[in-house]
Structures are given as structure tokens and as C-alpha cells.
N, C-alpha and C positions, 0 to 999 in steps of 0.2 A: 275832239271828244272821243274817248275810247269806245270801242264796240267789240263784240265777239268776233273771232276769226276761226276759220276752218283749220284744224290742226295740220292739214296737208301743206299749208303755206309755211308753217313753222318748220316742218320737215324739209321743205325745199330750201329754206335758209340754212338749216344745219348742213345739208349736202353742199350748198354753195360755199359756205364758210369752212367746211371740213371739221365741224365740231359737233359735240353733243351738249346741248344746253341743260342746265339743272331742271329737274322735274318740277319743282315748285315755281320756278320762273315761267316755264311753259304753261303750267296750269293757270297762273295769274293772267298771262297774256292771251290764252284761249278765251277767257271771259272778258278781258279788257285789253285789247290790242293797243298799247300805248298808254297814255295817261301821265300821271305825276307821281313822283316820289319826293316827299317832303320830310326833311329832318329839322332839327333845331337850328342848324347852320346853313342849310342849302335847300333849294327847290330845283328839282330836275324834271325835265320832260323826258319820258321814256320814248325811245324810238319804236315805232310799230314794226311789225313784220309786213312785207309787201303782200298785199291782198289784191289779187287779179280777178276777183269775182265779178266786178262791174266797174264802169267808168268812175263812179263816185268814189268807190273804195280805192281804186288806183290812184286817184288824185289825193285822197286823204292819207295814203301810206307811201307817197313818193319819196319821203325822207326816211326810208326803212333801214333796219339794222344792217343789212348787207352793204348798202350804199354808204352809210355813215361810217361803217367800219373801214371800208376801202378808203374813204377820204381821210379818216383819222390816221391810218397807217402811213400816210404821206408826211405827217408831222414828225419832227424830231422828238424822240423819247417815248412815243407810243409803242408799247411792247408788241412784237410780232405775234405773240401768242394771245393777244387781247382782242376781245370783241366789244365794240362800243355799243352800249345799250341805252345811253341817255346823255343829255347835256343840260347845263344850267343857263344857257343863253349868253355866257361870258367866255366861251371857248373851253371850259372845263368839261371833262367827260367822265361818265361812269363806265367802268370796264370790268368785264369778267375775263378771267384768264384760266389757262390750263398748264400743266407741267410737261407738255410735249406729247401727251397721249390723246389730245382732242376733247377730253371730257372736262368741260368747264366747271370750276368750283362755284359754289353759291356765295363766295366771299366777294363783296363789291370792292373794287379798287377805285380810288379817286385819282384822276390824272389832271394835274394842274397845267394849263397851257402856258403859263409864264415860266415855270420851273422844269417842266417835263417830267 
């Protein structure tokens, strides 16, 4: 279940990943850290930002954007300039990318685990 997060944890993730996340995405996550993104074709669970404020939140956010991005980058075909922000439970990822400048676009990319 998503819950609000202190923006400092989002900033920590941006520093860790060396990116600047889209403003709208950060605003959404400040109010609901994690949650779902549902389309006509897919249902994705959004990865939360790692919240270190207490034990319960550490436990709830252990599959955070930083860790999931690190794991995804080990797979063939995941772009080096991509940040994994969610998954559908079947290995497919939602990814935000940048053009080498670290500023992520707000355009969602679908990465298929079968085709890369």
C-alpha cells in the first residue's frame, strides 16, 4: 500500500542513480510512494523510493527504485540510461530514460523481458 514519503529520500535516490527525475513523477511519489499504474493492456506495480524513516517503512520499501534499477541493468537489453520504476510481475519493466544528460524524460518505456 503506497504512503507519503519525505522528498529527501527521492533526492537521495536521484544522487545514487545520478539522474534528475521528472517533476510530475516526483510529485506523485511524494504523495503515494509506490502503488499501481494500470492501462488497458497492463498492470504495473511502481517501485517505491527507499524510505529509511523507521523499520516498517524500510521493510515496505526494500524493493526500491535504486535496487531494482541495479538488478535490471544486469539483464541483456535494459538500457544503461534507463531507470526501472515498475514491473508487471512477469519480468517486464517500466523504464524512464535520458539522453546522456541525466534528466529523465516523462515518457514511459516498456521493456519486454522476452525480447529485450
